[in-house]
PDBQT receptor file of N, H, CA, C and O in Angstrom, charges set to zero:
ATOM      1  N   MET A   1    -188.972 -90.745-116.134  1.00  0.00    +0.000 N 
ATOM      2  CA  MET A   1    -189.317 -89.269-116.423  1.00  0.00    +0.000 C 
ATOM      3  C   MET A   1    -188.115 -89.192-117.679  1.00  0.00    +0.000 C 
ATOM      4  O   MET A   1    -187.060 -89.820-117.765  1.00  0.00    +0.000 OA
ATOM      5  N   ASN A   2    -188.660 -88.260-118.524  1.00  0.00    +0.000 N 
ATOM      6  H   ASN A   2    -189.517 -87.750-118.454  1.00  0.00    +0.000 HD
ATOM      7  CA  ASN A   2    -187.740 -87.827-119.620  1.00  0.00    +0.000 C 
ATOM      8  C   ASN A   2    -186.611 -86.750-119.128  1.00  0.00    +0.000 C 
ATOM      9  O   ASN A   2    -186.584 -86.226-118.014  1.00  0.00    +0.000 OA
ATOM     10  N   LYS A   3    -185.836 -86.567-120.020  1.00  0.00    +0.000 N 
ATOM     11  H   LYS A   3    -185.857 -86.992-120.925  1.00  0.00    +0.000 HD
ATOM     12  CA  LYS A   3    -184.728 -85.584-119.939  1.00  0.00    +0.000 C 
ATOM     13  C   LYS A   3    -185.303 -84.095-119.484  1.00  0.00    +0.000 C 
ATOM     14  O   LYS A   3    -184.909 -83.361-118.577  1.00  0.00    +0.000 OA
ATOM     15  N   LYS A   4    -186.289 -83.932-120.362  1.00  0.00    +0.000 N 
ATOM     16  H   LYS A   4    -186.609 -84.528-121.099  1.00  0.00    +0.000 HD
ATOM     17  CA  LYS A   4    -186.635 -82.553-120.362  1.00  0.00    +0.000 C 
ATOM     18  C   LYS A   4    -187.602 -82.240-119.117  1.00  0.00    +0.000 C 
ATOM     19  O   LYS A   4    -187.695 -81.048-118.823  1.00  0.00    +0.000 OA
ATOM     20  N   THR A   5    -188.152 -82.935-118.538  1.00  0.00    +0.000 N 
ATOM     21  H   THR A   5    -188.077 -83.903-118.777  1.00  0.00    +0.000 HD
ATOM     22  CA  THR A   5    -189.065 -83.103-117.003  1.00  0.00    +0.000 C 
ATOM     23  C   THR A   5    -187.874 -82.859-115.953  1.00  0.00    +0.000 C 
ATOM     24  O   THR A   5    -187.988 -81.978-115.100  1.00  0.00    +0.000 OA
ATOM     25  N   ILE A   6    -186.805 -83.610-116.035  1.00  0.00    +0.000 N 
ATOM     26  H   ILE A   6    -186.712 -84.325-116.728  1.00  0.00    +0.000 HD
ATOM     27  CA  ILE A   6    -185.901 -83.692-115.105  1.00  0.00    +0.000 C 
ATOM     28  C   ILE A   6    -185.153 -82.128-115.044  1.00  0.00    +0.000 C 
ATOM     29  O   ILE A   6    -185.007 -81.452-114.025  1.00  0.00    +0.000 OA
ATOM     30  N   ILE A   7    -184.748 -81.784-116.381  1.00  0.00    +0.000 N 
ATOM     31  H   ILE A   7    -184.867 -82.333-117.208  1.00  0.00    +0.000 HD
ATOM     32  CA  ILE A   7    -184.276 -80.290-116.315  1.00  0.00    +0.000 C 
ATOM     33  C   ILE A   7    -185.077 -79.173-116.035  1.00  0.00    +0.000 C 
ATOM     34  O   ILE A   7    -184.540 -78.144-115.625  1.00  0.00    +0.000 OA
ATOM     35  N   GLY A   8    -186.389 -79.245-116.214  1.00  0.00    +0.000 N 
ATOM     36  H   GLY A   8    -186.825 -80.081-116.547  1.00  0.00    +0.000 HD
ATOM     37  CA  GLY A   8    -187.354 -78.355-115.867  1.00  0.00    +0.000 C 
ATOM     38  C   GLY A   8    -187.566 -78.289-114.452  1.00  0.00    +0.000 C 
ATOM     39  O   GLY A   8    -187.662 -77.199-113.887  1.00  0.00    +0.000 OA
ATOM     40  N   PHE A   9    -187.660 -79.583-113.724  1.00  0.00    +0.000 N 
ATOM     41  H   PHE A   9    -187.581 -80.468-114.182  1.00  0.00    +0.000 HD
ATOM     42  CA  PHE A   9    -187.989 -79.531-112.299  1.00  0.00    +0.000 C 
ATOM     43  C   PHE A   9    -186.567 -79.263-111.602  1.00  0.00    +0.000 C 
ATOM     44  O   PHE A   9    -186.627 -78.854-110.442  1.00  0.00    +0.000 OA
ATOM     45  N   ALA A  10    -185.232 -79.452-112.198  1.00  0.00    +0.000 N 
ATOM     46  H   ALA A  10    -185.184 -79.784-113.140  1.00  0.00    +0.000 HD
ATOM     47  CA  ALA A  10    -184.082 -78.978-111.410  1.00  0.00    +0.000 C 
ATOM     48  C   ALA A  10    -183.859 -77.413-111.592  1.00  0.00    +0.000 C 
ATOM     49  O   ALA A  10    -183.183 -76.807-110.761  1.00  0.00    +0.000 OA
ATOM     50  N   ILE A  11    -184.421 -76.769-112.664  1.00  0.00    +0.000 N 
ATOM     51  H   ILE A  11    -184.971 -77.262-113.339  1.00  0.00    +0.000 HD
ATOM     52  CA  ILE A  11    -184.372 -75.291-112.876  1.00  0.00    +0.000 C 
ATOM     53  C   ILE A  11    -185.438 -74.754-111.813  1.00  0.00    +0.000 C 
ATOM     54  O   ILE A  11    -185.198 -73.751-111.142  1.00  0.00    +0.000 OA
ATOM     55  N   SER A  12    -186.576 -75.446-111.703  1.00  0.00    +0.000 N 
ATOM     56  H   SER A  12    -186.771 -76.261-112.248  1.00  0.00    +0.000 HD
ATOM     57  CA  SER A  12    -187.776 -74.779-110.833  1.00  0.00    +0.000 C 
ATOM     58  C   SER A  12    -187.082 -74.939-109.122  1.00  0.00    +0.000 C 
ATOM     59  O   SER A  12    -187.252 -74.027-108.313  1.00  0.00    +0.000 OA
ATOM     60  N   VAL A  13    -186.520 -75.867-108.856  1.00  0.00    +0.000 N 
ATOM     61  H   VAL A  13    -186.382 -76.608-109.513  1.00  0.00    +0.000 HD
ATOM     62  CA  VAL A  13    -185.778 -75.976-107.511  1.00  0.00    +0.000 C 
ATOM     63  C   VAL A  13    -184.843 -74.982-107.443  1.00  0.00    +0.000 C 
ATOM     64  O   VAL A  13    -184.932 -74.323-106.407  1.00  0.00    +0.000 OA
ATOM     65  N   ILE A  14    -183.908 -74.624-108.254  1.00  0.00    +0.000 N 
ATOM     66  H   ILE A  14    -183.835 -75.160-109.095  1.00  0.00    +0.000 HD
ATOM     67  CA  ILE A  14    -182.754 -73.783-108.264  1.00  0.00    +0.000 C 
ATOM     68  C   ILE A  14    -183.543 -72.353-108.123  1.00  0.00    +0.000 C 
ATOM     69  O   ILE A  14    -183.105 -71.712-107.167  1.00  0.00    +0.000 OA
ATOM     70  N   PHE A  15    -184.466 -71.774-108.747  1.00  0.00    +0.000 N 
ATOM     71  H   PHE A  15    -184.822 -72.295-109.523  1.00  0.00    +0.000 HD
ATOM     72  CA  PHE A  15    -185.007 -70.733-108.662  1.00  0.00    +0.000 C 
ATOM     73  C   PHE A  15    -185.910 -70.631-107.345  1.00  0.00    +0.000 C 
ATOM     74  O   PHE A  15    -186.030 -69.548-106.774  1.00  0.00    +0.000 OA
ATOM     75  N   LEU A  16    -186.456 -71.633-106.942  1.00  0.00    +0.000 N 
ATOM     76  H   LEU A  16    -186.358 -72.513-107.406  1.00  0.00    +0.000 HD
ATOM     77  CA  LEU A  16    -187.077 -71.627-105.781  1.00  0.00    +0.000 C 
ATOM     78  C   LEU A  16    -186.303 -71.289-104.571  1.00  0.00    +0.000 C 
ATOM     79  O   LEU A  16    -186.726 -70.565-103.669  1.00  0.00    +0.000 OA
ATOM     80  N   PHE A  17    -185.074 -71.889-104.606  1.00  0.00    +0.000 N 
ATOM     81  H   PHE A  17    -184.731 -72.476-105.339  1.00  0.00    +0.000 HD
ATOM     82  CA  PHE A  17    -184.210 -71.857-103.798  1.00  0.00    +0.000 C 
ATOM     83  C   PHE A  17    -183.642 -70.407-103.655  1.00  0.00    +0.000 C 
ATOM     84  O   PHE A  17    -183.539 -69.951-102.517  1.00  0.00    +0.000 OA
ATOM     85  N   PHE A  18    -183.316 -69.753-104.583  1.00  0.00    +0.000 N 
ATOM     86  H   PHE A  18    -183.400 -70.123-105.508  1.00  0.00    +0.000 HD
ATOM     87  CA  PHE A  18    -182.971 -68.483-104.695  1.00  0.00    +0.000 C 
ATOM     88  C   PHE A  18    -184.095 -67.489-104.147  1.00  0.00    +0.000 C 
ATOM     89  O   PHE A  18    -183.814 -66.579-103.367  1.00  0.00    +0.000 OA
ATOM     90  N   ALA A  19    -185.346 -67.722-104.596  1.00  0.00    +0.000 N 
ATOM     91  H   ALA A  19    -185.575 -68.461-105.230  1.00  0.00    +0.000 HD
ATOM     92  CA  ALA A  19    -186.453 -66.875-104.132  1.00  0.00    +0.000 C 
ATOM     93  C   ALA A  19    -186.757 -67.144-102.628  1.00  0.00    +0.000 C 
ATOM     94  O   ALA A  19    -187.516 -66.373-102.041  1.00  0.00    +0.000 OA
ATOM     95  N   LEU A  20    -186.288 -68.035-102.082  1.00  0.00    +0.000 N 
ATOM     96  H   LEU A  20    -185.672 -68.661-102.559  1.00  0.00    +0.000 HD
ATOM     97  CA  LEU A  20    -186.724 -68.335-100.430  1.00  0.00    +0.000 C 
ATOM     98  C   LEU A  20    -185.733 -68.095 -99.637  1.00  0.00    +0.000 C 
ATOM     99  O   LEU A  20    -185.960 -67.999 -98.431  1.00  0.00    +0.000 OA
ATOM    100  N   ARG A  21    -184.363 -67.938-100.165  1.00  0.00    +0.000 N 
ATOM    101  H   ARG A  21    -184.179 -68.015-101.145  1.00  0.00    +0.000 HD
ATOM    102  CA  ARG A  21    -183.466 -68.296 -99.284  1.00  0.00    +0.000 C 
ATOM    103  C   ARG A  21    -183.278 -67.091 -98.221  1.00  0.00    +0.000 C 
ATOM    104  O   ARG A  21    -182.714 -67.405 -97.173  1.00  0.00    +0.000 OA
ATOM    105  N   GLY A  22    -183.659 -65.842 -98.366  1.00  0.00    +0.000 N 
ATOM    106  H   GLY A  22    -184.116 -65.588 -99.218  1.00  0.00    +0.000 HD
ATOM    107  CA  GLY A  22    -183.479 -64.751 -97.322  1.00  0.00    +0.000 C 
ATOM    108  C   GLY A  22    -184.765 -64.721 -96.460  1.00  0.00    +0.000 C 
ATOM    109  O   GLY A  22    -184.952 -63.760 -95.713  1.00  0.00    +0.000 OA
ATOM    110  N   ILE A  23    -185.533 -65.593 -96.523  1.00  0.00    +0.000 N 
ATOM    111  H   ILE A  23    -185.381 -66.373 -97.130  1.00  0.00    +0.000 HD
ATOM    112  CA  ILE A  23    -186.920 -65.332 -95.782  1.00  0.00    +0.000 C 
ATOM    113  C   ILE A  23    -186.688 -65.750 -94.084  1.00  0.00    +0.000 C 
ATOM    114  O   ILE A  23    -186.036 -66.759 -93.817  1.00  0.00    +0.000 OA
ATOM    115  N   ASP A  24    -187.118 -65.121 -93.277  1.00  0.00    +0.000 N 
ATOM    116  H   ASP A  24    -187.648 -64.301 -93.494  1.00  0.00    +0.000 HD
ATOM    117  CA  ASP A  24    -187.159 -65.381 -91.930  1.00  0.00    +0.000 C 
ATOM    118  C   ASP A  24    -188.282 -65.991 -91.874  1.00  0.00    +0.000 C 
ATOM    119  O   ASP A  24    -189.302 -65.321 -92.035  1.00  0.00    +0.000 OA
ATOM    120  N   TRP A  25    -188.393 -67.635 -91.594  1.00  0.00    +0.000 N 
ATOM    121  H   TRP A  25    -187.564 -68.180 -91.463  1.00  0.00    +0.000 HD
ATOM    122  CA  TRP A  25    -189.216 -68.505 -91.537  1.00  0.00    +0.000 C 
ATOM    123  C   TRP A  25    -190.051 -68.478 -90.036  1.00  0.00    +0.000 C 
ATOM    124  O   TRP A  25    -191.160 -68.991 -89.888  1.00  0.00    +0.000 OA
ATOM    125  N   LYS A  26    -189.542 -68.007 -89.315  1.00  0.00    +0.000 N 
ATOM    126  H   LYS A  26    -188.641 -67.591 -89.435  1.00  0.00    +0.000 HD
ATOM    127  CA  LYS A  26    -190.109 -67.865 -87.856  1.00  0.00    +0.000 C 
ATOM    128  C   LYS A  26    -191.185 -66.814 -88.004  1.00  0.00    +0.000 C 
ATOM    129  O   LYS A  26    -192.373 -67.008 -87.744  1.00  0.00    +0.000 OA
ATOM    130  N   LEU A  27    -190.589 -65.526 -88.505  1.00  0.00    +0.000 N 
ATOM    131  H   LEU A  27    -189.624 -65.368 -88.716  1.00  0.00    +0.000 HD
ATOM    132  CA  LEU A  27    -191.674 -64.481 -88.864  1.00  0.00    +0.000 C 
ATOM    133  C   LEU A  27    -192.806 -64.832 -89.744  1.00  0.00    +0.000 C 
ATOM    134  O   LEU A  27    -193.930 -64.385 -89.517  1.00  0.00    +0.000 OA
ATOM    135  N   VAL A  28    -192.600 -65.476 -90.564  1.00  0.00    +0.000 N 
ATOM    136  H   VAL A  28    -191.687 -65.839 -90.749  1.00  0.00    +0.000 HD
ATOM    137  CA  VAL A  28    -193.592 -65.909 -91.555  1.00  0.00    +0.000 C 
ATOM    138  C   VAL A  28    -194.538 -66.825 -90.719  1.00  0.00    +0.000 C 
ATOM    139  O   VAL A  28    -195.740 -66.626 -90.895  1.00  0.00    +0.000 OA
ATOM    140  N   PHE A  29    -194.246 -67.615 -90.004  1.00  0.00    +0.000 N 
ATOM    141  H   PHE A  29    -193.269 -67.777 -89.861  1.00  0.00    +0.000 HD
ATOM    142  CA  PHE A  29    -195.260 -68.483 -88.985  1.00  0.00    +0.000 C 
ATOM    143  C   PHE A  29    -195.838 -67.629 -88.192  1.00  0.00    +0.000 C 
ATOM    144  O   PHE A  29    -197.069 -67.631 -88.181  1.00  0.00    +0.000 OA
ATOM    145  N   GLU A  30    -195.232 -66.842 -87.471  1.00  0.00    +0.000 N 
ATOM    146  H   GLU A  30    -194.232 -66.840 -87.480  1.00  0.00    +0.000 HD
ATOM    147  CA  GLU A  30    -195.743 -65.890 -86.531  1.00  0.00    +0.000 C 
ATOM    148  C   GLU A  30    -196.802 -65.189 -87.139  1.00  0.00    +0.000 C 
ATOM    149  O   GLU A  30    -197.847 -65.033 -86.506  1.00  0.00    +0.000 OA
ATOM    150  N   SER A  31    -196.637 -64.606 -88.642  1.00  0.00    +0.000 N 
ATOM    151  H   SER A  31    -195.789 -64.733 -89.156  1.00  0.00    +0.000 HD
ATOM    152  CA  SER A  31    -197.478 -63.803 -89.051  1.00  0.00    +0.000 C 
ATOM    153  C   SER A  31    -198.813 -64.858 -89.543  1.00  0.00    +0.000 C 
ATOM    154  O   SER A  31    -199.926 -64.349 -89.681  1.00  0.00    +0.000 OA
ATOM    155  N   LEU A  32    -198.671 -65.908 -89.718  1.00  0.00    +0.000 N 
ATOM    156  H   LEU A  32    -197.768 -66.322 -89.606  1.00  0.00    +0.000 HD
ATOM    157  CA  LEU A  32    -199.661 -66.926 -90.249  1.00  0.00    +0.000 C 
ATOM    158  C   LEU A  32    -200.609 -67.204 -89.052  1.00  0.00    +0.000 C 
ATOM    159  O   LEU A  32    -201.801 -67.509 -89.102  1.00  0.00    +0.000 OA
ATOM    160  N   LYS A  33    -199.732 -67.015 -87.848  1.00  0.00    +0.000 N 
ATOM    161  H   LYS A  33    -198.764 -66.768 -87.807  1.00  0.00    +0.000 HD
ATOM    162  CA  LYS A  33    -200.787 -67.453 -86.462  1.00  0.00    +0.000 C 
ATOM    163  C   LYS A  33    -201.833 -66.395 -86.338  1.00  0.00    +0.000 C 
ATOM    164  O   LYS A  33    -202.851 -66.643 -85.693  1.00  0.00    +0.000 OA
ATOM    165  N   GLN A  34    -201.644 -65.138 -86.954  1.00  0.00    +0.000 N 
ATOM    166  H   GLN A  34    -200.817 -64.936 -87.479  1.00  0.00    +0.000 HD
ATOM    167  CA  GLN A  34    -202.118 -63.793 -86.583  1.00  0.00    +0.000 C 
ATOM    168  C   GLN A  34    -203.547 -64.055 -87.403  1.00  0.00    +0.000 C 
ATOM    169  O   GLN A  34    -204.576 -63.697 -86.828  1.00  0.00    +0.000 OA
ATOM    170  N   ILE A  35    -203.636 -64.572 -88.522  1.00  0.00    +0.000 N 
ATOM    171  H   ILE A  35    -202.800 -64.862 -88.988  1.00  0.00    +0.000 HD
ATOM    172  CA  ILE A  35    -204.703 -64.704 -89.599  1.00  0.00    +0.000 C 
ATOM    173  C   ILE A  35    -205.993 -64.962 -89.019  1.00  0.00    +0.000 C 
ATOM    174  O   ILE A  35    -206.130 -65.966 -88.320  1.00  0.00    +0.000 OA
ATOM    175  N   LYS A  36    -207.083 -64.076 -89.249  1.00  0.00    +0.000 N 
ATOM    176  H   LYS A  36    -206.971 -63.260 -89.816  1.00  0.00    +0.000 HD
ATOM    177  CA  LYS A  36    -208.233 -64.233 -88.496  1.00  0.00    +0.000 C 
ATOM    178  C   LYS A  36    -209.178 -65.280 -89.648  1.00  0.00    +0.000 C 
ATOM    179  O   LYS A  36    -209.231 -64.994 -90.845  1.00  0.00    +0.000 OA
ATOM    180  N   ILE A  37    -209.708 -66.196 -89.208  1.00  0.00    +0.000 N 
ATOM    181  H   ILE A  37    -209.665 -66.428 -88.236  1.00  0.00    +0.000 HD
ATOM    182  CA  ILE A  37    -210.303 -67.073 -90.012  1.00  0.00    +0.000 C 
ATOM    183  C   ILE A  37    -211.537 -66.720 -90.571  1.00  0.00    +0.000 C 
ATOM    184  O   ILE A  37    -212.030 -67.191 -91.596  1.00  0.00    +0.000 OA
ATOM    185  N   VAL A  38    -212.142 -65.614 -89.622  1.00  0.00    +0.000 N 
ATOM    186  H   VAL A  38    -211.742 -65.232 -88.790  1.00  0.00    +0.000 HD
ATOM    187  CA  VAL A  38    -213.271 -65.023 -90.013  1.00  0.00    +0.000 C 
ATOM    188  C   VAL A  38    -213.278 -64.312 -91.582  1.00  0.00    +0.000 C 
ATOM    189  O   VAL A  38    -214.225 -64.275 -92.368  1.00  0.00    +0.000 OA
ATOM    190  N   TYR A  39    -212.174 -63.874 -91.725  1.00  0.00    +0.000 N 
ATOM    191  H   TYR A  39    -211.405 -63.905 -91.087  1.00  0.00    +0.000 HD
ATOM    192  CA  TYR A  39    -211.915 -63.156 -93.110  1.00  0.00    +0.000 C 
ATOM    193  C   TYR A  39    -211.759 -64.291 -94.143  1.00  0.00    +0.000 C 
ATOM    194  O   TYR A  39    -212.279 -64.154 -95.250  1.00  0.00    +0.000 OA
ATOM    195  N   LEU A  40    -211.104 -65.349 -93.848  1.00  0.00    +0.000 N 
ATOM    196  H   LEU A  40    -210.681 -65.460 -92.948  1.00  0.00    +0.000 HD
ATOM    197  CA  LEU A  40    -210.785 -66.218 -94.975  1.00  0.00    +0.000 C 
ATOM    198  C   LEU A  40    -212.040 -67.004 -95.459  1.00  0.00    +0.000 C 
ATOM    199  O   LEU A  40    -212.196 -67.144 -96.672  1.00  0.00    +0.000 OA
ATOM    200  N   ILE A  41    -212.924 -67.516 -94.603  1.00  0.00    +0.000 N 
ATOM    201  H   ILE A  41    -212.798 -67.402 -93.617  1.00  0.00    +0.000 HD
ATOM    202  CA  ILE A  41    -214.234 -67.940 -95.047  1.00  0.00    +0.000 C 
ATOM    203  C   ILE A  41    -214.888 -67.245 -96.086  1.00  0.00    +0.000 C 
ATOM    204  O   ILE A  41    -214.851 -67.831 -97.167  1.00  0.00    +0.000 OA
ATOM    205  N   PRO A  42    -215.488 -66.141 -96.065  1.00  0.00    +0.000 N 
ATOM    206  CA  PRO A  42    -215.848 -65.478 -97.199  1.00  0.00    +0.000 C 
ATOM    207  C   PRO A  42    -214.903 -65.323 -98.464  1.00  0.00    +0.000 C 
ATOM    208  O   PRO A  42    -215.374 -65.232 -99.598  1.00  0.00    +0.000 OA
ATOM    209  N   ILE A  43    -213.785 -65.302 -98.251  1.00  0.00    +0.000 N 
ATOM    210  H   ILE A  43    -213.402 -65.376 -97.331  1.00  0.00    +0.000 HD
ATOM    211  CA  ILE A  43    -212.738 -65.424 -99.496  1.00  0.00    +0.000 C 
ATOM    212  C   ILE A  43    -212.879 -66.900-100.051  1.00  0.00    +0.000 C 
ATOM    213  O   ILE A  43    -212.994 -67.140-101.253  1.00  0.00    +0.000 OA
ATOM    214  N   PHE A  44    -212.863 -67.733 -99.194  1.00  0.00    +0.000 N 
ATOM    215  H   PHE A  44    -212.770 -67.538 -98.218  1.00  0.00    +0.000 HD
ATOM    216  CA  PHE A  44    -212.702 -68.982 -99.875  1.00  0.00    +0.000 C 
ATOM    217  C   PHE A  44    -214.248 -69.224-100.550  1.00  0.00    +0.000 C 
ATOM    218  O   PHE A  44    -214.321 -69.905-101.573  1.00  0.00    +0.000 OA
ATOM    219  N   LEU A  45    -215.159 -68.798-100.105  1.00  0.00    +0.000 N 
ATOM    220  H   LEU A  45    -215.100 -68.245 -99.274  1.00  0.00    +0.000 HD
ATOM    221  CA  LEU A  45    -216.501 -68.957-100.761  1.00  0.00    +0.000 C 
ATOM    222  C   LEU A  45    -216.773 -68.081-102.113  1.00  0.00    +0.000 C 
ATOM    223  O   LEU A  45    -217.478 -68.425-103.062  1.00  0.00    +0.000 OA
ATOM    224  N   ILE A  46    -216.085 -66.938-101.976  1.00  0.00    +0.000 N 
ATOM    225  H   ILE A  46    -215.513 -66.658-101.205  1.00  0.00    +0.000 HD
ATOM    226  CA  ILE A  46    -216.223 -66.158-103.391  1.00  0.00    +0.000 C 
ATOM    227  C   ILE A  46    -215.251 -66.893-104.466  1.00  0.00    +0.000 C 
ATOM    228  O   ILE A  46    -215.522 -66.905-105.666  1.00  0.00    +0.000 OA
ATOM    229  N   TYR A  47    -214.181 -67.459-103.961  1.00  0.00    +0.000 N 
ATOM    230  H   TYR A  47    -213.961 -67.450-102.986  1.00  0.00    +0.000 HD
ATOM    231  CA  TYR A  47    -213.226 -68.440-104.839  1.00  0.00    +0.000 C 
ATOM    232  C   TYR A  47    -213.904 -69.409-105.522  1.00  0.00    +0.000 C 
ATOM    233  O   TYR A  47    -213.938 -69.531-106.747  1.00  0.00    +0.000 OA
ATOM    234  N   MET A  48    -214.472 -70.132-104.668  1.00  0.00    +0.000 N 
ATOM    235  H   MET A  48    -214.445 -70.033-103.673  1.00  0.00    +0.000 HD
ATOM    236  CA  MET A  48    -215.356 -71.187-105.051  1.00  0.00    +0.000 C 
ATOM    237  C   MET A  48    -216.521 -71.010-105.976  1.00  0.00    +0.000 C 
ATOM    238  O   MET A  48    -216.727 -71.781-106.914  1.00  0.00    +0.000 OA
ATOM    239  N   ILE A  49    -217.344 -69.891-105.671  1.00  0.00    +0.000 N 
ATOM    240  H   ILE A  49    -217.177 -69.265-104.909  1.00  0.00    +0.000 HD
ATOM    241  CA  ILE A  49    -218.254 -69.464-106.693  1.00  0.00    +0.000 C 
ATOM    242  C   ILE A  49    -217.742 -69.078-107.887  1.00  0.00    +0.000 C 
ATOM    243  O   ILE A  49    -218.239 -69.591-108.890  1.00  0.00    +0.000 OA
ATOM    244  N   SER A  50    -216.680 -68.128-108.038  1.00  0.00    +0.000 N 
ATOM    245  H   SER A  50    -216.276 -67.711-107.223  1.00  0.00    +0.000 HD
ATOM    246  CA  SER A  50    -216.146 -67.875-109.073  1.00  0.00    +0.000 C 
ATOM    247  C   SER A  50    -215.494 -69.039-109.981  1.00  0.00    +0.000 C 
ATOM    248  O   SER A  50    -215.421 -69.012-111.209  1.00  0.00    +0.000 OA
ATOM    249  N   TYR A  51    -215.091 -69.945-109.230  1.00  0.00    +0.000 N 
ATOM    250  H   TYR A  51    -215.151 -69.967-108.232  1.00  0.00    +0.000 HD
ATOM    251  CA  TYR A  51    -214.525 -71.209-109.930  1.00  0.00    +0.000 C 
ATOM    252  C   TYR A  51    -215.546 -72.026-110.671  1.00  0.00    +0.000 C 
ATOM    253  O   TYR A  51    -215.317 -72.561-111.756  1.00  0.00    +0.000 OA
ATOM    254  N   ALA A  52    -216.723 -72.094-110.003  1.00  0.00    +0.000 N 
ATOM    255  H   ALA A  52    -216.910 -71.659-109.122  1.00  0.00    +0.000 HD
ATOM    256  CA  ALA A  52    -218.037 -72.844-110.621  1.00  0.00    +0.000 C 
ATOM    257  C   ALA A  52    -218.368 -71.955-111.666  1.00  0.00    +0.000 C 
ATOM    258  O   ALA A  52    -218.367 -72.521-112.760  1.00  0.00    +0.000 OA
ATOM    259  N   VAL A  53    -218.689 -70.594-111.704  1.00  0.00    +0.000 N 
ATOM    260  H   VAL A  53    -218.690 -70.135-110.816  1.00  0.00    +0.000 HD
ATOM    261  CA  VAL A  53    -219.012 -69.949-112.693  1.00  0.00    +0.000 C 
ATOM    262  C   VAL A  53    -218.262 -69.975-114.001  1.00  0.00    +0.000 C 
ATOM    263  O   VAL A  53    -218.917 -69.942-115.043  1.00  0.00    +0.000 OA
ATOM    264  N   ARG A  54    -216.999 -70.028-114.038  1.00  0.00    +0.000 N 
ATOM    265  H   ARG A  54    -216.466 -70.055-113.191  1.00  0.00    +0.000 HD
ATOM    266  CA  ARG A  54    -216.163 -70.414-114.971  1.00  0.00    +0.000 C 
ATOM    267  C   ARG A  54    -216.324 -71.798-115.485  1.00  0.00    +0.000 C 
ATOM    268  O   ARG A  54    -215.571 -72.223-116.362  1.00  0.00    +0.000 OA
TER     269      ARG A  54
């Protein structure tokens, strides 16, 4: 890898750390457990159709 790629990766990791440091991951995973799959299926299908149309 060249120097530019390594610097870009390091900057991304630093900003990702700052963005995610105050998150309560237990609460995030509890919220994700409550997702209803019934709503995700049409959303996924619409996304795939719009991707194919593009």
